[in-house]
N, C-alpha and C positions, 0 to 999 in steps of 0.2 A: 660333770661339774655344773652346779647351778650358776646362772648369771646373777651378778650383783647389780642392783639398780641404784643409781645415784638419785636420792630423794630430791635433789635440787632440780631435777628435770620433770617432776610430776606436776608442778604448777606452772602454767605459761600465760602469757598475755600477748595477744596478737591483734593488731589494729582492726582488721576486718572481721574479727569474730567476737561476738558478745560485746561489742562496743569497746574492745580493748581491755575489758575487766578481767582480772585473774580467774583462771578456770583450771579444771583438771585436764591435763594433757590428754588429747585424743577424744575429747568430749566437748559438749557445749554446756556442761554443768559448772556454774561459777562458784567461787568460794562463798559469795554471798548466799547462794541457794543452800549450800551445805551448812553454813552457820545459822541461817534461818530455821533449817530443819532441826539442828541440834538444840537451838533455843526453844523450839516447840516440843522438845522431849523425844525426838526421834533418835535412836542410837545409830552409830556408824554401821553396825551390822544390818539394821533395818533399811538403811539408805541403800546399801549394796544389794539387799534382797529385792527392794523395789526397782533398782536400776542395776541389773546384773552386769552391764557393760563396764561398770566402775569397779576399781579394785578397792579393797579395804585400805591398802597403802595410800591410794590417791585421796580417799576421804580423810584419813588422818593427816595427810600432808596439807590438805586444805585447812583443816583445823589448826595445825601448827603454823601455817602461813598467816592465818588470821591473827593468832596470838602474837606472832613476831612483829606484826604490823598493825596492831589493834587500833591505835589512835587514828592513823591515816585511813584505815579501812572503815572505821565507824563513821568518819566524816563523809567518805565516799558513798557508803551505804545510805546515809541520811539524805544526801543530795539526790541520789537515784530514786529513793522512795518519794521525795518531794516532786521530782519530775513525773513520776508515774501518777501520783495524786493529781497533779495539775492536768495531765493528759486525760485522766478519767473524768475530771470536772468538765474539760472541754468536750469530751464525747457526750457526756450527760446533758450538756446545754445545747448540743447540736451545732456547735460552731466549727467542728472538724468535719471535713468532707470525707 
């Protein structure tokens, strides 16, 4: 008999991992990474081929999680991108040790 997986367990958020951002359980692959790949035209199957430790169910769960929480995650992703751009600017200016 096959084991049935509860898809609600495929996306997790853990304070000490990936800054607490939602990610595919058992990995450090965030929902944001998956969505960025999808928006760039990468298919879920290609993501799994590139990262064989992921399951197709995990990738599709990340996509579903995003669309179920789109407004909040779009805000979170934008804030994260701004933080990254600010850090890159600091690195480029030589003000970060």
